[in-house]
Each structure stands twice: as structure tokens, then as C-alpha cells.
C-alpha positions as a printed Julia matrix, in Angstrom:
94×3 Matrix{Float64}:
   8.39   13.99    0.92
   6.31   11.04    2.19
   4.57    8.8    -0.31
   1.51    6.99    0.88
   0.9     3.43   -0.53
  -2.51    2.9     0.98
  -5.29    4.84    2.68
  -4.66    2.56    5.59
  -1.17    3.9     6.17
  -0.7     4.85    9.94
  -3.05    2.3    11.35
  -1.6    -0.33   13.74
  -1.49   -3.95   12.47
  -3.6    -5.07   15.48
  -6.33   -2.55   14.61
  -6.33   -3.77   10.93
  -6.45   -7.46   11.95
  -9.33   -6.84   14.3
 -11.17   -4.98   11.62
 -10.42   -7.58    8.99
 -11.9   -10.29   11.25
 -15.14   -8.22   11.67
 -15.39   -7.72    7.91
 -14.85  -11.38    7.11
 -17.58  -12.34    9.57
 -19.89   -9.78    8.0
 -19.22  -11.24    4.59
 -19.98  -14.76    5.78
 -23.23  -13.41    7.23
 -24.2   -11.75    3.97
 -23.23  -14.82    1.88
 -25.19  -17.17    4.17
 -28.32  -14.99    4.09
 -28.12  -14.05    7.76
 -28.02  -10.3     6.96
 -30.57  -10.06    4.26
 -33.14   -7.34    4.6
 -36.69   -7.61    3.25
 -38.89   -4.82    2.26
 -42.62   -5.05    1.3
 -44.5    -2.33   -0.48
 -47.84   -2.0    -2.32
 -48.05   -1.22   -5.98
 -51.05   -0.42   -8.17
 -51.2    -4.1    -9.36
 -50.48   -5.72   -5.89
 -47.85   -5.98   -3.34
 -44.13   -6.62   -3.88
 -41.37   -7.95   -1.79
 -37.69   -7.03   -2.35
 -34.75   -8.5    -0.68
 -31.46   -6.69   -0.36
 -28.24   -6.61    1.68
 -27.18   -3.54    3.52
 -23.64   -3.85    2.05
 -22.57   -4.7    -1.39
 -20.71   -8.06   -1.25
 -18.21   -7.06   -3.99
 -17.4    -3.78   -2.16
 -16.92   -5.74    1.12
 -14.7    -8.17   -0.68
 -12.53   -5.44   -2.14
 -12.22   -3.84    1.25
 -11.21   -7.15    2.83
  -8.53   -7.7     0.15
  -7.22   -4.19    0.78
  -6.95   -4.81    4.52
  -5.12   -8.11    3.82
  -2.67   -6.4     1.5
  -1.9    -3.71    4.01
  -1.41   -6.19    6.87
   0.87   -8.24    4.62
   2.82   -5.05    3.85
   3.17   -4.05    7.45
   4.08   -7.52    8.81
   6.74   -8.03    6.05
   4.94  -10.91    4.37
   6.08  -11.86    0.88
   3.84  -10.42   -1.82
   2.4   -13.35   -3.83
   0.53  -11.35   -6.37
   3.48   -9.53   -7.94
   4.9   -10.38  -11.25
   8.61  -10.32  -12.17
   9.7    -7.2   -14.19
   9.6    -7.77  -17.94
  13.0    -7.98  -19.56
  13.0    -7.17  -23.26
  14.67   -9.64  -25.56
  16.02   -8.48  -28.87
  17.28  -10.62  -31.75
  18.26  -14.22  -31.73
  16.19  -17.38  -31.99
  14.17  -18.9   -29.25
């Protein structure tokens, strides 16, 4: 039986790295305001203008972190976010 660790399993590292770079550039564009969309509409008491981004920055950030984790896993990089296993301690004084 095969256990999958990520929805990105099966993709080549070079594909992941290319997509990661595109997503990071898109995030920078969103954060700098380069990708902000503006919509204007009329309402009974006057006109309104709303600004929004096409992608949710937090979702994009999470996707970037997922890609980075998968690339690290495939390239054998050490995982820096893992904790050591807990070891129970019974009795005695500290």
C-alpha cells in the first residue's frame, strides 16, 4: 500500500521550483499593490469603489509553504520545523 504525504506527490522537483517562483512573484505583486483590482458601482446614496485582490494572500502564502515543504522533502533537506519526540519522565526530582 502506498501512503501519500502530500497532494504534490509525483511532481518533479523542477516543476515545483518553477511554480514556487511564480507564486512567490505573485505574492510580491499582491503585497506591493501591483495586482489590486478596483470595482466601482452605484448605490442608492451614491457611488462606491471597492478594491480587492484576485487571490487571497493568506491562501497564497499557505500554498507557497506547502510547495517549499514538498521541495525540501524531495531534495532531502533537513526539516527545521519538526520537534523532538516527547519522552515521559516519571518520578525523581528535577
